[in-house]
C-alpha positions in Angstrom: 5.5 -62.8 57.8 5.7 -59.0 57.9 7.7 -57.2 55.3 11.3 -56.9 56.1 12.0 -53.2 56.3 15.0 -51.0 57.2 16.9 -52.7 54.3 20.6 -51.8 54.1 21.2 -51.9 50.4 23.1 -48.8 49.1 23.4 -48.4 45.3 26.6 -47.1 43.6 26.3 -43.3 43.3 26.7 -43.3 39.5 23.9 -45.8 39.0 21.1 -43.3 39.7 18.1 -45.1 38.3 16.6 -48.5 37.8 17.6 -48.7 34.1 21.3 -48.2 34.9 21.1 -50.5 37.8 19.8 -53.2 35.4 22.0 -52.6 32.4 25.4 -51.9 33.8 25.9 -55.2 35.7 24.3 -57.1 32.8 26.8 -55.7 30.3 29.9 -55.0 32.3 30.1 -57.4 35.2 33.2 -59.6 35.1 33.4 -62.8 37.0 36.2 -65.4 37.3 35.2 -68.6 35.5 34.3 -71.3 38.0 35.3 -75.0 37.6 31.9 -76.2 36.6 31.4 -79.8 35.6 28.7 -80.4 32.9 26.3 -83.2 33.3 23.5 -84.1 30.9 20.4 -85.8 32.2 17.4 -87.2 30.3 13.9 -86.1 31.0 10.9 -88.4 31.2 9.6 -87.2 27.8 12.9 -88.0 26.1 14.5 -84.6 26.1 17.6 -83.5 28.0 18.7 -80.9 30.6 22.3 -79.7 31.0 23.5 -79.2 34.6 26.6 -77.4 35.7 28.0 -78.5 39.0 30.5 -77.2 41.6 31.2 -80.0 44.0 33.5 -80.5 47.0 31.5 -83.3 48.7 29.5 -80.9 50.9 26.2 -82.2 52.3 24.3 -79.0 51.5 23.4 -78.0 47.9 22.1 -74.8 46.3 20.3 -75.2 43.0 20.2 -71.9 41.0 17.7 -71.1 38.2 18.3 -68.4 35.6 16.0 -65.9 34.0 14.4 -65.4 30.6 16.9 -66.2 27.8 19.7 -66.7 30.4 21.8 -69.7 31.1 23.9 -71.3 33.8 27.1 -69.2 32.9 25.6 -65.7 33.1 27.6 -63.4 35.4 24.7 -63.2 37.9 24.5 -67.0 38.0 28.2 -67.4 38.5 28.3 -64.7 41.1 25.7 -66.4 43.2 27.3 -69.7 42.7 30.7 -68.3 43.8 29.2 -66.9 47.0 27.8 -70.3 48.1 30.6 -72.5 46.8 33.2 -70.5 48.8 31.1 -70.7 51.9 30.7 -74.5 52.1 27.9 -75.4 49.7 27.9 -77.5 46.6 26.2 -75.7 43.8 24.1 -76.7 40.8 23.4 -74.1 38.1 21.0 -75.6 35.6 20.0 -74.7 32.1 16.4 -74.6 31.0 15.5 -76.5 27.8 17.2 -74.9 24.8 19.4 -72.5 26.9 22.7 -74.5 27.0 23.8 -73.5 23.5 22.3 -76.6 22.0 18.7 -76.9 20.8 16.7 -79.3 22.9 15.0 -82.3 21.2 11.3 -81.8 21.8 9.1 -79.2 20.0 8.5 -77.5 23.4 11.1 -75.4 25.2 11.1 -73.7 28.6 8.5 -71.5 30.1 7.6 -69.7 33.4 5.6 -72.6 34.7 7.7 -75.6 33.7 8.1 -77.0 37.2 8.3 -80.5 35.9 11.9 -79.8 34.8 12.9 -78.3 38.1 11.3 -81.4 39.8 13.5 -83.6 37.5 16.6 -81.7 38.5 15.8 -81.9 42.3 15.0 -85.6 42.1 18.3 -86.2 40.3 20.3 -84.2 42.9 18.6 -85.1 46.1 20.1 -88.6 46.7 23.5 -87.1 47.4 22.6 -84.4 49.9 21.1 -83.8 53.3 19.8 -80.3 52.5 18.8 -78.6 49.2 18.2 -74.8 48.9 16.8 -73.0 45.8 17.7 -69.7 44.3 16.0 -68.2 41.3 16.3 -65.1 39.2 13.4 -63.4 37.4 11.6 -66.2 35.4 13.6 -68.7 37.4 12.4 -67.0 40.6 8.8 -67.4 39.4 9.5 -71.0 38.6 10.8 -71.9 42.1 8.0 -70.1 43.9 5.4 -71.9 41.7 7.2 -75.2 42.4 7.2 -74.7 46.1 3.5 -73.7 46.2 2.1 -76.4 44.1 0.2 -79.4 45.4 2.8 -82.1 45.0 4.7 -84.7 47.0 7.1 -82.5 49.1 10.8 -83.1 48.9 11.6 -83.2 52.6 15.2 -82.1 52.3 14.3 -78.8 50.8 15.4 -76.2 53.3 15.0 -72.6 52.1 14.5 -70.6 48.9 15.3 -67.1 47.6 13.6 -65.6 44.6 15.2 -62.4 43.1 13.6 -59.8 40.8 10.5 -62.0 40.3 7.5 -61.2 38.0 5.0 -62.6 40.5 2.2 -61.6 38.2 3.2 -62.5 34.7 0.6 -60.7 32.5 0.9 -57.3 34.1 4.7 -57.6 34.1 4.7 -58.5 30.4 2.7 -55.3 29.8 5.2 -53.4 32.0 8.3 -54.5 30.1 6.6 -53.7 26.8 6.0 -50.1 27.6 8.0 -47.4 25.7 10.8 -46.8 28.2 11.4 -50.6 28.5 11.4 -51.6 24.8 15.2 -51.9 24.9 14.6 -55.0 27.1 11.6 -56.5 25.5 12.9 -56.1 21.9 16.1 -57.9 22.9 14.3 -60.8 24.4 11.9 -60.9 21.4 14.8 -61.2 18.9 16.4 -64.2 20.6 13.0 -65.9 21.1 12.1 -65.5 17.5 15.5 -66.9 16.5 14.8 -70.0 18.7 11.4 -70.5 17.1 12.9 -70.3 13.6 15.5 -72.9 14.5 12.9 -75.1 16.3 10.5 -74.9 13.3 13.4 -76.2 11.1 13.6 -79.4 13.1 9.8 -79.7 14.0 8.0 -78.3 10.9 4.8 -80.1 11.7 4.6 -78.7 15.2 5.5 -75.1 14.6 4.0 -72.8 12.0 6.7 -70.3 11.2 4.3 -68.2 9.1 2.7 -67.0 12.4 5.8 -65.0 13.2 4.5 -62.1 11.2 1.8 -61.7 13.9 4.4 -61.4 16.7 5.2 -57.8 17.6 5.5 -58.0 21.4 6.4 -60.5 24.0 2.7 -61.1 24.8 2.1 -61.8 21.1 4.9 -64.4 21.2 3.4 -66.1 24.3 -0.1 -65.9 22.6 1.1 -67.6 19.4 3.9 -69.9 20.6 4.7 -70.2 24.3 1.1 -70.8 25.4 -0.2 -73.2 22.7 3.1 -75.2 22.6 3.0 -75.9 26.3 -0.7 -76.8 26.6 -2.3 -73.4 27.4 -5.1 -71.8 25.4 -3.3 -68.5 24.9 -1.0 -66.0 26.6 -3.6 -65.0 29.2 -4.3 -68.6 30.1 -0.5 -69.2 30.4 0.0 -66.2 32.6 -2.9 -66.9 34.9 -1.9 -70.6 35.4 1.8 -69.9 35.9 2.0 -66.7 37.9 3.7 -67.5 41.2 1.6 -64.9 43.0 -1.2 -67.4 43.1 1.0 -70.1 44.6 2.6 -68.2 47.5 0.1 -69.4 50.1 1.1 -73.0 49.5 4.8 -72.5 50.3 5.9 -74.5 53.3 9.6 -73.7 53.7 11.1 -70.3 54.6 11.3 -68.3 51.4 12.6 -64.8 50.6 11.3 -62.7 47.7 13.6 -59.8 46.9 12.2 -57.3 44.4 13.5 -53.7 44.0 10.9 -51.0 43.8 12.6 -49.4 40.8 12.8 -52.7 38.8 11.7 -51.7 35.2 10.4 -55.2 34.5 7.9 -55.5 37.4 4.3 -54.3 37.7 2.8 -53.0 41.0 1.3 -56.5 41.5 4.8 -57.8 42.1 4.9 -56.0 45.5 2.0 -57.7 47.4 2.5 -56.0 50.8 -0.9 -56.9 52.2 -0.4 -60.6 51.3 3.0 -60.5 52.9 1.4 -59.9 56.3 -0.7 -63.1 56.0 1.9 -65.6 54.9 3.7 -67.7 57.5 6.7 -68.9 55.5 7.2 -66.2 52.9 9.4 -63.1 53.6 9.4 -60.1 51.3 11.9 -57.4 50.9 11.3 -54.4 48.6 14.3 -52.1 48.6 13.9 -48.8 46.8 16.9 -49.4 44.6 18.5 -52.4 42.8 17.0 -52.6 39.3 16.3 -55.9 37.7 18.8 -58.6 38.7 21.1 -55.8 39.6 22.0 -54.9 43.2 25.5 -53.9 42.3 27.9 -53.2 45.3 28.7 -49.6 46.2 32.4 -50.3 46.2 34.6 -52.3 43.9 35.6 -55.6 45.3 32.5 -56.1 47.4 30.0 -58.9 46.7 26.7 -58.1 45.1 24.1 -57.3 47.7 21.6 -59.9 46.4 24.3 -62.6 46.8 25.1 -61.4 50.3 21.4 -61.3 51.2 20.6 -64.7 49.7 23.5 -66.3 51.6 22.5 -64.6 54.9 18.9 -65.9 54.6 19.7 -69.4 53.6 22.5 -70.0 56.1 20.7 -68.4 59.0 19.0 -70.4 61.7 15.7 -68.5 61.3 
């Protein structure tokens, strides 16, 4: 499909660059707590996933996937859940392995290509619904795009998908977020990831060598030493190449929207594949100039976030 242009997003006047558009909603957005019901399910390898449900007996479901070091209760997750729940959808916000405030059981944790866990969640949910839609943020966006584009038995009730602030090309985006002006983000992620590895090594000392932490100075180092090898990849480069959703877009068979702001400080130029957009039949792409990373704050207090408005419009439309 061609690029969707003439995009109507208007940023708040005081959020004049991508960094402010990223940081302010992350730190200061307040949302009313939703009446989630927690369910724990078991994975095929003996681990668990924690799911947070909003249910009213609707026949349509939206499954929402969070970003790196996020969880089901983050403001951006609750904001998106609120938008769909109040408009007649059941909602499932799920937590990746190790992200629900309790360490998971296996020596592995989550990663950008762990579509086997998303598949488990969809298989668990689908028996109760006539239609399932997917929404993903950042790493979660990469995950749903890879899932949709993989060669697998298709879930016929999957309807549409929206991926927001997606690092379509993982390696170049990892380099981008580790540049000087973006160290505030990468260092924050690195601190929490290192903490998880320390705790994981305490419960799985034979699987995780904590002494290797001294080699980890960047996010790519972390993926080279831990994420890649723990999850069956040779190193960071192998992990990035095999899990970047950019390489799976041509296999997507349901209407899917990719929403990446041009001023997103996390994303590399390869995350805006305009020429590819012209060739894909089912994948729509919108690249607004403003928005930051998982930002898209409304211009006026009391309005819904633009990404939530746009996701609902796309999924609920007849197109």
